[in-house]
N, CA, C and O atoms as CSV, one atom per row, in Angstrom:
chain,resi,resn,atom,element,x,y,z
A,1,MET,N,N,4.365,153.023,-7.102
A,1,MET,CA,C,4.326,152.412,-5.791
A,1,MET,C,C,5.559,151.543,-5.593
A,1,MET,O,O,5.988,150.854,-6.519
A,2,ALA,N,N,6.111,151.567,-4.440
A,2,ALA,CA,C,7.320,150.798,-4.159
A,2,ALA,C,C,6.961,149.353,-3.816
A,2,ALA,O,O,5.905,149.072,-3.251
A,3,THR,N,N,7.857,148.462,-4.170
A,3,THR,CA,C,7.674,147.055,-3.839
A,3,THR,C,C,8.240,146.787,-2.451
A,3,THR,O,O,8.821,147.675,-1.827
A,4,ALA,N,N,8.066,145.554,-1.969
A,4,ALA,CA,C,8.559,145.198,-0.639
A,4,ALA,C,C,10.071,145.408,-0.567
A,4,ALA,O,O,10.807,144.961,-1.447
A,5,GLY,N,N,10.532,146.089,0.484
A,5,GLY,CA,C,11.967,146.317,0.663
A,5,GLY,C,C,12.478,147.571,-0.022
A,5,GLY,O,O,13.651,147.917,0.123
A,6,GLN,N,N,11.619,148.260,-0.767
A,6,GLN,CA,C,12.043,149.486,-1.438
A,6,GLN,C,C,11.151,150.629,-0.990
A,6,GLN,O,O,9.994,150.426,-0.621
A,7,LYS,N,N,11.699,151.819,-1.028
A,7,LYS,CA,C,10.939,153.011,-0.665
A,7,LYS,C,C,10.420,153.693,-1.915
A,7,LYS,O,O,10.896,153.444,-3.022
A,8,ASP,N,N,9.442,154.551,-1.720
A,8,ASP,CA,C,8.976,155.380,-2.824
A,8,ASP,C,C,10.096,156.312,-3.247
A,8,ASP,O,O,10.948,156.665,-2.432
A,9,PRO,N,N,10.108,156.719,-4.519
A,9,PRO,CA,C,11.197,157.595,-4.982
A,9,PRO,C,C,11.292,158.915,-4.214
A,9,PRO,O,O,12.384,159.471,-4.101
A,10,GLY,N,N,10.187,159.426,-3.688
A,10,GLY,CA,C,10.212,160.702,-2.977
A,10,GLY,C,C,10.439,160.569,-1.484
A,10,GLY,O,O,10.427,161.574,-0.774
A,11,ALA,N,N,10.647,159.351,-0.986
A,11,ALA,CA,C,10.816,159.127,0.447
A,11,ALA,C,C,12.185,159.590,0.924
A,11,ALA,O,O,13.149,159.629,0.160
A,12,LEU,N,N,12.247,159.938,2.201
A,12,LEU,CA,C,13.518,160.317,2.797
A,12,LEU,C,C,14.364,159.068,2.986
A,12,LEU,O,O,13.848,158.000,3.315
A,13,LEU,N,N,15.672,159.213,2.774
A,13,LEU,CA,C,16.594,158.097,2.971
A,13,LEU,C,C,17.458,158.373,4.190
A,13,LEU,O,O,17.866,159.509,4.433
A,14,THR,N,N,17.730,157.335,4.943
A,14,THR,CA,C,18.667,157.474,6.056
A,14,THR,C,C,20.079,157.439,5.497
A,14,THR,O,O,20.293,157.077,4.340
A,15,ILE,N,N,21.034,157.817,6.329
A,15,ILE,CA,C,22.418,157.809,5.878
A,15,ILE,C,C,22.865,156.388,5.551
A,15,ILE,O,O,23.665,156.184,4.639
A,16,GLY,N,N,22.353,155.409,6.288
A,16,GLY,CA,C,22.705,154.013,6.019
A,16,GLY,C,C,22.168,153.546,4.676
A,16,GLY,O,O,22.869,152.862,3.930
A,17,GLU,N,N,20.935,153.908,4.363
A,17,GLU,CA,C,20.340,153.509,3.079
A,17,GLU,C,C,21.069,154.157,1.912
A,17,GLU,O,O,21.332,153.512,0.897
A,18,LEU,N,N,21.393,155.435,2.063
A,18,LEU,CA,C,22.085,156.141,0.982
A,18,LEU,C,C,23.509,155.610,0.803
A,18,LEU,O,O,23.973,155.448,-0.326
A,19,SER,N,N,24.192,155.344,1.897
A,19,SER,CA,C,25.557,154.831,1.770
A,19,SER,C,C,25.553,153.447,1.136
A,19,SER,O,O,26.448,153.117,0.358
A,20,GLN,N,N,24.560,152.644,1.461
A,20,GLN,CA,C,24.464,151.316,0.855
A,20,GLN,C,C,24.145,151.426,-0.636
A,20,GLN,O,O,24.705,150.691,-1.449
A,21,GLU,N,N,23.248,152.340,-0.992
A,21,GLU,CA,C,22.899,152.524,-2.406
A,21,GLU,C,C,24.108,152.924,-3.242
A,21,GLU,O,O,24.293,152.434,-4.356
A,22,LEU,N,N,24.935,153.822,-2.694
A,22,LEU,CA,C,26.088,154.328,-3.444
A,22,LEU,C,C,27.332,153.459,-3.282
A,22,LEU,O,O,28.269,153.560,-4.074
A,23,GLY,N,N,27.343,152.617,-2.274
A,23,GLY,CA,C,28.536,151.820,-2.013
A,23,GLY,C,C,29.638,152.648,-1.379
A,23,GLY,O,O,30.822,152.401,-1.613
A,24,VAL,N,N,29.252,153.627,-0.581
A,24,VAL,CA,C,30.183,154.532,0.085
A,24,VAL,C,C,29.933,154.420,1.585
A,24,VAL,O,O,28.786,154.296,2.014
A,25,ALA,N,N,30.980,154.460,2.371
A,25,ALA,CA,C,30.832,154.378,3.821
A,25,ALA,C,C,30.106,155.602,4.372
A,25,ALA,O,O,30.166,156.688,3.795
A,26,GLN,N,N,29.419,155.408,5.501
A,26,GLN,CA,C,28.652,156.504,6.101
A,26,GLN,C,C,29.538,157.672,6.505
A,26,GLN,O,O,29.134,158.829,6.394
A,27,HIS,N,N,30.751,157.372,6.975
A,27,HIS,CA,C,31.626,158.472,7.390
A,27,HIS,C,C,32.039,159.336,6.204
A,27,HIS,O,O,32.356,160.512,6.375
A,28,ILE,N,N,32.037,158.761,4.999
A,28,ILE,CA,C,32.340,159.555,3.807
A,28,ILE,C,C,31.208,160.553,3.548
A,28,ILE,O,O,31.465,161.710,3.214
A,29,LEU,N,N,29.966,160.111,3.701
A,29,LEU,CA,C,28.835,161.026,3.519
A,29,LEU,C,C,28.867,162.136,4.565
A,29,LEU,O,O,28.572,163.288,4.247
A,30,ARG,N,N,29.219,161.810,5.799
A,30,ARG,CA,C,29.323,162.853,6.832
A,30,ARG,C,C,30.467,163.815,6.499
A,30,ARG,O,O,30.357,165.016,6.742
A,31,TYR,N,N,31.564,163.288,5.945
A,31,TYR,CA,C,32.676,164.146,5.515
A,31,TYR,C,C,32.212,165.093,4.409
A,31,TYR,O,O,32.541,166.279,4.427
A,32,TRP,N,N,31.445,164.569,3.442
A,32,TRP,CA,C,30.957,165.414,2.353
A,32,TRP,C,C,30.078,166.535,2.892
A,32,TRP,O,O,30.073,167.639,2.346
A,33,GLU,N,N,29.335,166.260,3.961
A,33,GLU,CA,C,28.500,167.309,4.559
A,33,GLU,C,C,29.352,168.469,5.071
A,33,GLU,O,O,28.914,169.619,5.061
A,34,THR,N,N,30.576,168.160,5.519
A,34,THR,CA,C,31.453,169.228,6.015
A,34,THR,C,C,32.106,169.997,4.874
A,34,THR,O,O,32.486,171.154,5.053
A,35,ARG,N,N,32.240,169.384,3.720
A,35,ARG,CA,C,32.944,170.004,2.602
A,35,ARG,C,C,32.015,170.692,1.600
A,35,ARG,O,O,32.450,171.580,0.866
A,36,PHE,N,N,30.756,170.297,1.563
A,36,PHE,CA,C,29.823,170.860,0.587
A,36,PHE,C,C,28.660,171.505,1.338
A,36,PHE,O,O,27.761,170.807,1.807
A,37,PRO,N,N,28.676,172.840,1.455
A,37,PRO,CA,C,27.618,173.513,2.224
A,37,PRO,C,C,26.231,173.343,1.604
A,37,PRO,O,O,25.226,173.550,2.284
A,38,GLN,N,N,26.160,172.973,0.335
A,38,GLN,CA,C,24.865,172.759,-0.299
A,38,GLN,C,C,24.177,171.516,0.250
A,38,GLN,O,O,22.958,171.387,0.142
A,39,LEU,N,N,24.934,170.609,0.830
A,39,LEU,CA,C,24.419,169.333,1.314
A,39,LEU,C,C,24.035,169.483,2.782
A,39,LEU,O,O,24.902,169.493,3.655
A,40,LYS,N,N,22.748,169.598,3.051
A,40,LYS,CA,C,22.242,169.766,4.411
A,40,LYS,C,C,21.075,168.811,4.640
A,40,LYS,O,O,19.920,169.198,4.457
A,41,PRO,N,N,21.357,167.560,5.040
A,41,PRO,CA,C,20.251,166.651,5.328
A,41,PRO,C,C,19.532,167.070,6.616
A,41,PRO,O,O,20.094,167.759,7.467
A,42,MET,N,N,18.284,166.636,6.729
A,42,MET,CA,C,17.532,166.889,7.958
A,42,MET,C,C,18.143,166.049,9.065
A,42,MET,O,O,18.548,164.907,8.847
A,43,GLN,N,N,18.203,166.635,10.265
A,43,GLN,CA,C,18.696,165.873,11.404
A,43,GLN,C,C,17.598,165.846,12.457
A,43,GLN,O,O,17.059,166.881,12.848
A,44,ARG,N,N,17.286,164.651,12.900
A,44,ARG,CA,C,16.256,164.466,13.912
A,44,ARG,C,C,16.914,164.117,15.238
A,44,ARG,O,O,18.130,164.228,15.392
A,45,ALA,N,N,16.109,163.704,16.171
A,45,ALA,CA,C,16.603,163.362,17.506
A,45,ALA,C,C,17.752,162.362,17.407
A,45,ALA,O,O,17.711,161.430,16.604
A,46,GLY,N,N,18.747,162.563,18.208
A,46,GLY,CA,C,19.903,161.673,18.204
A,46,GLY,C,C,20.777,161.868,16.979
A,46,GLY,O,O,21.552,160.976,16.636
A,47,ASN,N,N,20.674,163.017,16.304
A,47,ASN,CA,C,21.442,163.353,15.102
A,47,ASN,C,C,21.234,162.367,13.956
A,47,ASN,O,O,22.140,162.144,13.153
A,48,ARG,N,N,20.060,161.786,13.880
A,48,ARG,CA,C,19.755,160.917,12.742
A,48,ARG,C,C,19.619,161.771,11.501
A,48,ARG,O,O,18.940,162.797,11.501
A,49,ARG,N,N,20.265,161.336,10.459
A,49,ARG,CA,C,20.254,162.099,9.206
A,49,ARG,C,C,19.231,161.496,8.257
A,49,ARG,O,O,19.184,160.283,8.051
A,50,TYR,N,N,18.417,162.367,7.687
A,50,TYR,CA,C,17.455,161.959,6.667
A,50,TYR,C,C,17.691,162.825,5.436
A,50,TYR,O,O,17.629,164.053,5.497
A,51,TYR,N,N,17.958,162.173,4.342
A,51,TYR,CA,C,18.260,162.875,3.096
A,51,TYR,C,C,16.996,163.037,2.275
A,51,TYR,O,O,16.318,162.061,1.951
A,52,ARG,N,N,16.685,164.296,1.939
A,52,ARG,CA,C,15.547,164.604,1.069
A,52,ARG,C,C,15.899,164.195,-0.367
A,52,ARG,O,O,17.071,163.969,-0.665
A,53,PRO,N,N,14.915,164.099,-1.252
A,53,PRO,CA,C,15.218,163.742,-2.650
A,53,PRO,C,C,16.230,164.687,-3.298
A,53,PRO,O,O,17.070,164.240,-4.078
A,54,ALA,N,N,16.165,165.987,-2.990
A,54,ALA,CA,C,17.141,166.933,-3.557
A,54,ALA,C,C,18.545,166.648,-3.020
A,54,ALA,O,O,19.527,166.741,-3.756
A,55,ASP,N,N,18.634,166.296,-1.715
A,55,ASP,CA,C,19.926,165.947,-1.128
A,55,ASP,C,C,20.477,164.671,-1.750
A,55,ASP,O,O,21.677,164.557,-1.997
A,56,VAL,N,N,19.590,163.714,-2.002
A,56,VAL,CA,C,20.012,162.449,-2.604
A,56,VAL,C,C,20.589,162.693,-3.995
A,56,VAL,O,O,21.622,162.124,-4.349
A,57,GLU,N,N,19.928,163.534,-4.780
A,57,GLU,CA,C,20.439,163.856,-6.118
A,57,GLU,C,C,21.784,164.553,-6.035
A,57,GLU,O,O,22.676,164.283,-6.840
A,58,LEU,N,N,21.938,165.452,-5.065
A,58,LEU,CA,C,23.219,166.142,-4.893
A,58,LEU,C,C,24.312,165.158,-4.507
A,58,LEU,O,O,25.421,165.231,-5.036
A,59,VAL,N,N,24.017,164.241,-3.596
A,59,VAL,CA,C,25.013,163.245,-3.183
A,59,VAL,C,C,25.385,162.357,-4.369
A,59,VAL,O,O,26.559,162.040,-4.565
A,60,ARG,N,N,24.398,161.962,-5.151
A,60,ARG,CA,C,24.689,161.150,-6.344
A,60,ARG,C,C,25.588,161.914,-7.304
A,60,ARG,O,O,26.505,161.340,-7.891
A,61,ARG,N,N,25.327,163.198,-7.463
A,61,ARG,CA,C,26.158,164.019,-8.362
A,61,ARG,C,C,27.583,164.143,-7.823
A,61,ARG,O,O,28.549,164.015,-8.576
A,62,ILE,N,N,27.713,164.394,-6.521
A,62,ILE,CA,C,29.036,164.491,-5.912
A,62,ILE,C,C,29.779,163.171,-6.086
A,62,ILE,O,O,30.958,163.155,-6.440
A,63,HIS,N,N,29.086,162.070,-5.836
A,63,HIS,CA,C,29.695,160.742,-5.970
A,63,HIS,C,C,30.157,160.508,-7.402
A,63,HIS,O,O,31.260,160.007,-7.621
A,64,ARG,N,N,29.324,160.866,-8.380
A,64,ARG,CA,C,29.689,160.679,-9.791
A,64,ARG,C,C,30.904,161.525,-10.158
A,64,ARG,O,O,31.824,161.043,-10.819
A,65,LEU,N,N,30.904,162.793,-9.727
A,65,LEU,CA,C,32.026,163.671,-10.058
A,65,LEU,C,C,33.325,163.185,-9.421
A,65,LEU,O,O,34.378,163.221,-10.057
A,66,LEU,N,N,33.256,162.734,-8.173
A,66,LEU,CA,C,34.469,162.295,-7.479
A,66,LEU,C,C,34.960,160.943,-7.967
A,66,LEU,O,O,36.149,160.773,-8.238
A,67,ASN,N,N,34.058,159.984,-8.081
A,67,ASN,CA,C,34.478,158.607,-8.292
A,67,ASN,C,C,34.424,158.128,-9.731
A,67,ASN,O,O,35.072,157.138,-10.069
A,68,GLN,N,N,33.682,158.792,-10.572
A,68,GLN,CA,C,33.621,158.358,-11.963
A,68,GLN,C,C,34.315,159.332,-12.901
A,68,GLN,O,O,34.973,158.917,-13.855
A,69,GLU,N,N,34.173,160.622,-12.635
A,69,GLU,CA,C,34.767,161.612,-13.529
A,69,GLU,C,C,36.134,162.089,-13.056
A,69,GLU,O,O,36.801,162.833,-13.775
A,70,GLY,N,N,36.565,161.684,-11.875
A,70,GLY,CA,C,37.926,161.967,-11.428
A,70,GLY,C,C,38.168,163.350,-10.857
A,70,GLY,O,O,39.321,163.773,-10.773
A,71,TYR,N,N,37.135,164.068,-10.463
A,71,TYR,CA,C,37.327,165.375,-9.849
A,71,TYR,C,C,37.892,165.208,-8.447
A,71,TYR,O,O,37.713,164.170,-7.808
A,72,THR,N,N,38.574,166.240,-7.981
A,72,THR,CA,C,38.990,166.304,-6.588
A,72,THR,C,C,37.858,166.949,-5.797
A,72,THR,O,O,36.900,167.453,-6.383
A,73,VAL,N,N,37.963,166.936,-4.473
A,73,VAL,CA,C,36.939,167.576,-3.646
A,73,VAL,C,C,36.876,169.061,-3.978
A,73,VAL,O,O,35.793,169.636,-4.084
A,74,ARG,N,N,38.039,169.673,-4.140
A,74,ARG,CA,C,38.065,171.101,-4.514
A,74,ARG,C,C,37.425,171.352,-5.867
A,74,ARG,O,O,36.720,172.343,-6.060
A,75,GLY,N,N,37.675,170.443,-6.803
A,75,GLY,CA,C,37.084,170.590,-8.122
A,75,GLY,C,C,35.569,170.491,-8.086
A,75,GLY,O,O,34.876,171.239,-8.775
A,76,VAL,N,N,35.055,169.566,-7.280
A,76,VAL,CA,C,33.606,169.428,-7.151
A,76,VAL,C,C,33.030,170.654,-6.460
A,76,VAL,O,O,31.953,171.126,-6.826
A,77,GLN,N,N,33.745,171.179,-5.454
A,77,GLN,CA,C,33.279,172.398,-4.794
A,77,GLN,C,C,33.149,173.529,-5.800
A,77,GLN,O,O,32.178,174.284,-5.769
A,78,LYS,N,N,34.119,173.647,-6.685
A,78,LYS,CA,C,34.080,174.705,-7.701
A,78,LYS,C,C,32.934,174.483,-8.673
A,78,LYS,O,O,32.235,175.429,-9.037
A,79,VAL,N,N,32.737,173.235,-9.098
A,79,VAL,CA,C,31.639,172.934,-10.022
A,79,VAL,C,C,30.303,173.296,-9.393
A,79,VAL,O,O,29.458,173.916,-10.037
A,80,LEU,N,N,30.111,172.912,-8.141
A,80,LEU,CA,C,28.846,173.198,-7.472
A,80,LEU,C,C,28.684,174.691,-7.208
A,80,LEU,O,O,27.581,175.226,-7.319
A,81,ARG,N,N,29.774,175.362,-6.860
A,81,ARG,CA,C,29.709,176.799,-6.613
A,81,ARG,C,C,29.357,177.539,-7.900
A,81,ARG,O,O,28.539,178.459,-7.888
A,82,ASP,N,N,29.978,177.135,-9.014
A,82,ASP,CA,C,29.701,177.791,-10.290
A,82,ASP,C,C,28.270,177.526,-10.744
A,82,ASP,O,O,27.629,178.388,-11.346
A,83,ARG,N,N,27.779,176.335,-10.451
A,83,ARG,CA,C,26.410,175.997,-10.858
A,83,ARG,C,C,25.410,176.809,-10.061
A,83,ARG,O,O,24.382,177.222,-10.597
A,84,ASP,N,N,25.699,177.046,-8.773
A,84,ASP,CA,C,24.772,177.760,-7.913
A,84,ASP,C,C,24.858,179.266,-8.075
A,84,ASP,O,O,23.968,179.986,-7.622
A,85,ALA,N,N,25.916,179.758,-8.714
A,85,ALA,CA,C,26.083,181.201,-8.880
A,85,ALA,C,C,25.030,181.734,-9.839
A,85,ALA,O,O,24.787,181.146,-10.893
A,86,PRO,N,N,24.406,182.847,-9.474
A,86,PRO,CA,C,23.423,183.422,-10.397
A,86,PRO,C,C,24.115,183.930,-11.655
A,86,PRO,O,O,25.153,184.589,-11.589
A,87,THR,N,N,23.543,183.623,-12.757
A,87,THR,CA,C,24.133,184.046,-14.026
A,87,THR,C,C,23.234,185.073,-14.693
A,87,THR,O,O,22.008,184.966,-14.668
A,88,GLU,N,N,23.864,186.051,-15.277
A,88,GLU,CA,C,23.116,187.049,-16.022
A,88,GLU,C,C,22.853,186.497,-17.416
A,88,GLU,O,O,23.685,185.778,-17.969
A,89,PRO,N,N,21.714,186.827,-17.978
A,89,PRO,CA,C,21.478,186.343,-19.334
A,89,PRO,C,C,22.511,186.917,-20.286
A,89,PRO,O,O,22.750,188.125,-20.306
A,90,ALA,N,N,23.107,186.063,-21.057
A,90,ALA,CA,C,24.146,186.485,-21.986
A,90,ALA,C,C,23.526,187.190,-23.183
A,90,ALA,O,O,22.442,186.832,-23.645
A,91,ALA,N,N,24.226,188.185,-23.667
A,91,ALA,CA,C,23.767,188.882,-24.861
A,91,ALA,C,C,23.915,187.945,-26.055
A,91,ALA,O,O,24.904,187.218,-26.149
A,92,PRO,N,N,22.960,187.951,-26.952
A,92,PRO,CA,C,23.088,187.060,-28.105
A,92,PRO,C,C,24.310,187.429,-28.936
A,92,PRO,O,O,24.595,188.603,-29.176
A,93,VAL,N,N,25.009,186.410,-29.360
A,93,VAL,CA,C,26.210,186.612,-30.155
A,93,VAL,C,C,25.810,186.623,-31.620
A,93,VAL,O,O,25.219,185.675,-32.136
A,94,MET,N,N,26.142,187.699,-32.254
A,94,MET,CA,C,25.813,187.837,-33.672
A,94,MET,C,C,27.020,187.376,-34.481
A,94,MET,O,O,28.140,187.819,-34.227
A,95,PRO,N,N,26.806,186.494,-35.448
A,95,PRO,CA,C,27.938,186.053,-36.263
A,95,PRO,C,C,28.467,187.202,-37.110
A,95,PRO,O,O,27.724,188.087,-37.535
A,96,ALA,N,N,29.767,187.158,-37.339
A,96,ALA,CA,C,30.381,188.188,-38.166
A,96,ALA,C,C,29.868,188.046,-39.596
A,96,ALA,O,O,29.698,186.931,-40.088
A,97,PRO,N,N,29.626,189.153,-40.252
A,97,PRO,CA,C,29.137,189.052,-41.621
A,97,PRO,C,C,30.201,188.415,-42.511
A,97,PRO,O,O,31.381,188.755,-42.437
A,98,THR,N,N,29.764,187.502,-43.338
A,98,THR,CA,C,30.698,186.837,-44.248
A,98,THR,C,C,30.693,187.563,-45.574
A,98,THR,O,O,29.634,187.859,-46.126
A,99,PRO,N,N,31.882,187.849,-46.085
A,99,PRO,CA,C,31.931,188.534,-47.380
A,99,PRO,C,C,31.458,187.592,-48.484
A,99,PRO,O,O,31.529,186.370,-48.355
A,100,ALA,N,N,30.993,188.166,-49.532
A,100,ALA,CA,C,30.547,187.376,-50.682
A,100,ALA,C,C,31.740,186.626,-51.268
A,100,ALA,O,O,32.852,187.155,-51.285
A,101,PHE,N,N,31.526,185.409,-51.744
A,101,PHE,CA,C,32.591,184.583,-52.295
A,101,PHE,C,C,32.996,185.115,-53.656
A,101,PHE,O,O,32.159,185.433,-54.500
A,102,ASP,N,N,34.277,185.199,-53.841
A,102,ASP,CA,C,34.826,185.625,-55.121
A,102,ASP,C,C,35.820,184.559,-55.559
A,102,ASP,O,O,36.640,184.133,-54.746
A,103,ALA,N,N,35.782,184.125,-56.771
A,103,ALA,CA,C,36.649,183.063,-57.283
A,103,ALA,C,C,38.119,183.412,-57.132
A,103,ALA,O,O,38.948,182.511,-57.002
A,104,SER,N,N,38.463,184.677,-57.147
A,104,SER,CA,C,39.863,185.060,-57.005
A,104,SER,C,C,40.332,184.930,-55.562
A,104,SER,O,O,41.533,184.971,-55.295
A,105,ASP,N,N,39.385,184.773,-54.620
A,105,ASP,CA,C,39.733,184.670,-53.211
A,105,ASP,C,C,39.902,183.230,-52.741
A,105,ASP,O,O,40.060,183.003,-51.541
A,106,ASP,N,N,39.873,182.253,-53.641
A,106,ASP,CA,C,39.910,180.863,-53.203
A,106,ASP,C,C,41.267,180.451,-52.653
A,106,ASP,O,O,41.340,179.451,-51.939
A,107,VAL,N,N,42.343,181.168,-52.947
A,107,VAL,CA,C,43.660,180.875,-52.398
A,107,VAL,C,C,44.134,182.108,-51.647
A,107,VAL,O,O,44.330,183.164,-52.247
A,108,PRO,N,N,44.325,181.979,-50.305
A,108,PRO,CA,C,44.792,183.126,-49.540
A,108,PRO,C,C,46.205,183.530,-49.961
A,108,PRO,O,O,47.009,182.703,-50.390
A,109,ALA,N,N,46.478,184.823,-49.824
A,109,ALA,CA,C,47.801,185.334,-50.181
A,109,ALA,C,C,48.848,184.777,-49.237
A,109,ALA,O,O,48.583,184.625,-48.044
A,110,GLY,N,N,50.026,184.471,-49.745
A,110,GLY,CA,C,51.136,184.000,-48.940
A,110,GLY,C,C,51.153,182.494,-48.750
A,110,GLY,O,O,52.038,181.988,-48.059
A,111,VAL,N,N,50.216,181.753,-49.330
A,111,VAL,CA,C,50.200,180.305,-49.207
A,111,VAL,C,C,50.789,179.708,-50.467
A,111,VAL,O,O,50.341,180.007,-51.574
A,112,ASP,N,N,51.798,178.859,-50.300
A,112,ASP,CA,C,52.426,178.193,-51.430
A,112,ASP,C,C,51.602,176.944,-51.763
A,112,ASP,O,O,51.694,175.922,-51.083
A,113,VAL,N,N,50.803,177.050,-52.814
A,113,VAL,CA,C,49.894,175.981,-53.201
A,113,VAL,C,C,50.663,174.720,-53.584
A,113,VAL,O,O,50.219,173.612,-53.281
A,114,PHE,N,N,51.799,174.872,-54.241
A,114,PHE,CA,C,52.568,173.714,-54.679
A,114,PHE,C,C,53.111,172.926,-53.480
A,114,PHE,O,O,53.144,171.696,-53.509
A,115,ARG,N,N,53.528,173.622,-52.446
A,115,ARG,CA,C,53.990,172.918,-51.242
A,115,ARG,C,C,52.841,172.178,-50.575
A,115,ARG,O,O,53.030,171.079,-50.052
A,116,LEU,N,N,51.651,172.772,-50.589
A,116,LEU,CA,C,50.495,172.098,-50.022
A,116,LEU,C,C,50.157,170.828,-50.812
A,116,LEU,O,O,49.805,169.804,-50.228
A,117,ILE,N,N,50.264,170.903,-52.129
A,117,ILE,CA,C,49.987,169.729,-52.968
A,117,ILE,C,C,51.016,168.641,-52.684
A,117,ILE,O,O,50.659,167.466,-52.595
A,118,GLN,N,N,52.291,169.015,-52.539
A,118,GLN,CA,C,53.322,168.040,-52.222
A,118,GLN,C,C,53.054,167.377,-50.869
A,118,GLN,O,O,53.203,166.165,-50.718
A,119,LEU,N,N,52.662,168.179,-49.905
A,119,LEU,CA,C,52.360,167.651,-48.576
A,119,LEU,C,C,51.172,166.695,-48.630
A,119,LEU,O,O,51.191,165.640,-47.995
A,120,ARG,N,N,50.150,167.060,-49.378
A,120,ARG,CA,C,48.985,166.198,-49.526
A,120,ARG,C,C,49.377,164.866,-50.156
A,120,ARG,O,O,48.917,163.812,-49.717
A,121,ASN,N,N,50.223,164.907,-51.181
A,121,ASN,CA,C,50.648,163.681,-51.845
A,121,ASN,C,C,51.487,162.811,-50.909
A,121,ASN,O,O,51.343,161.588,-50.908
A,122,ARG,N,N,52.366,163.435,-50.109
A,122,ARG,CA,C,53.167,162.666,-49.152
A,122,ARG,C,C,52.295,161.988,-48.109
A,122,ARG,O,O,52.534,160.839,-47.736
A,123,LEU,N,N,51.279,162.711,-47.640
A,123,LEU,CA,C,50.357,162.130,-46.662
A,123,LEU,C,C,49.555,160.974,-47.270
A,123,LEU,O,O,49.337,159.951,-46.622
A,124,ALA,N,N,49.123,161.149,-48.510
A,124,ALA,CA,C,48.383,160.087,-49.183
A,124,ALA,C,C,49.264,158.842,-49.369
A,124,ALA,O,O,48.802,157.716,-49.180
A,125,ASP,N,N,50.531,159.053,-49.740
A,125,ASP,CA,C,51.454,157.938,-49.888
A,125,ASP,C,C,51.700,157.223,-48.561
A,125,ASP,O,O,51.784,155.996,-48.516
A,126,ALA,N,N,51.816,157.996,-47.483
A,126,ALA,CA,C,52.043,157.407,-46.169
A,126,ALA,C,C,50.835,156.581,-45.715
A,126,ALA,O,O,50.998,155.546,-45.068
A,127,LEU,N,N,49.645,157.031,-46.048
A,127,LEU,CA,C,48.450,156.277,-45.677
A,127,LEU,C,C,48.314,155.003,-46.511
A,127,LEU,O,O,47.790,154.001,-46.022
A,128,ASP,N,N,48.778,155.028,-47.758
A,128,ASP,CA,C,48.694,153.848,-48.612
A,128,ASP,C,C,49.725,152.803,-48.235
A,128,ASP,O,O,49.522,151.613,-48.477
A,129,ALA,N,N,50.832,153.235,-47.643
A,129,ALA,CA,C,51.925,152.306,-47.316
A,129,ALA,C,C,51.574,151.371,-46.191
A,129,ALA,O,O,52.390,150.535,-45.805
């Protein structure tokens, strides 16, 4: 149950309430409506906008991607488009069979072990310095 001055979590929000919650101007939310076709708030008489809970979550996601994660409007459009695209179930990826370990295979051919040891010692000396 909501307390005085707050709405229930499932209640519709006006554009003013949502803009105040996010700290974004109302004209920015109207701009986002033109750029993101997924965002379609209900419009009542006098073009009053009411955001459903799903719209509110979408606006919060758009706001987070733009203002916190640094995406551009185009980048967010791509993220939302890719998320909404139907995906086919991927075929399970089978790991390649691993050959049995053989003690003679512990050093790959063409690797100069002595140079690797020298490099390791130089790195250890540099870390100690």
